[in-house]
C-alpha positions as CSV (number, residue, x, y, z in Angstrom):
1,M,-36.3,-9.6,7.1
2,T,-34.1,-12.4,7.8
3,H,-31.7,-13.1,10.2
4,T,-28.3,-13.8,9.3
5,T,-25.9,-16.2,11.0
6,I,-22.2,-16.1,10.5
7,L,-20.7,-19.3,11.1
8,E,-16.7,-20.1,10.5
9,G,-14.8,-23.3,10.7
10,T,-13.7,-26.3,8.8
11,G,-15.8,-28.2,6.6
12,E,-16.3,-30.9,9.4
13,E,-16.9,-28.3,12.0
14,L,-19.8,-26.5,9.3
15,L,-21.3,-29.9,8.3
16,Q,-22.6,-30.4,11.8
17,H,-24.6,-27.2,11.8
18,L,-25.9,-27.8,8.5
19,V,-27.3,-31.2,8.7
20,Q,-29.6,-29.9,11.6
21,F,-31.5,-27.4,9.0
22,P,-31.7,-29.9,5.9
23,N,-34.2,-27.6,4.4
24,E,-32.7,-24.2,4.6
25,H,-30.6,-22.2,2.0
26,F,-26.8,-21.6,2.6
27,R,-24.3,-19.6,0.9
28,L,-20.7,-20.8,1.7
29,V,-18.0,-18.2,1.4
30,P,-14.3,-19.8,1.6
31,L,-11.7,-17.9,3.6
32,L,-8.5,-17.6,1.6
33,S,-6.3,-16.8,4.7
34,D,-6.2,-17.0,8.1
35,P,-8.6,-14.3,9.7
36,I,-5.5,-13.7,12.1
37,E,-3.3,-12.9,9.3
38,N,-5.4,-9.9,7.9
39,E,-5.3,-8.2,11.0
40,K,-1.5,-7.8,11.4
41,P,-0.6,-4.3,10.3
42,K,1.2,-4.2,6.8
43,P,4.6,-2.5,7.4
44,K,4.8,0.9,6.1
45,K,7.1,1.8,2.9
46,S,10.0,4.3,3.5
47,H,10.1,6.9,1.0
48,S,13.1,9.0,0.1
49,V,13.3,12.4,1.3
50,L,15.8,13.3,-1.5
51,G,13.2,12.7,-4.5
52,K,13.7,12.5,-8.4
53,Y,17.3,15.0,-7.6
54,A,18.7,12.4,-5.4
55,F,21.3,11.6,-8.2
56,V,22.3,15.2,-8.8
57,A,25.7,15.9,-7.4
58,G,26.8,19.0,-5.6
59,G,24.5,20.8,-3.2
60,S,23.1,24.2,-3.3
61,E,26.6,26.2,-3.3
62,D,27.6,24.4,-6.4
63,F,24.3,25.5,-8.1
64,A,24.5,29.0,-6.9
65,R,28.1,29.4,-8.3
66,D,27.2,27.7,-11.9
67,K,24.3,30.0,-11.9
68,Q,26.3,32.8,-11.2
69,T,29.1,31.8,-14.1
70,E,26.2,31.4,-16.4
71,I,24.5,34.6,-15.6
72,E,28.3,36.4,-16.3
73,R,28.7,34.6,-19.3
74,E,25.2,35.8,-20.5
75,D,26.0,39.0,-19.5
76,K,29.3,39.4,-21.5
77,I,27.5,38.3,-24.8
78,R,24.6,41.1,-24.2
79,S,27.4,43.7,-23.9
């Protein structure tokens, strides 16, 4: 089992370490962003509590009134 050492820095900084071991094999993995930026928490997205019916006008009273009117209309048709 080999010992793994992780070195982080610019190319010039790493070159100093690489020249000390000319016969060793190395794996270079470029970092895409500053490591400090990766540690910052991402802001949470806020979600609407109203959901998919947020655009519907009226409230529960309006719904109950309309529903009762609809029930009365259906009762008249059946009678």
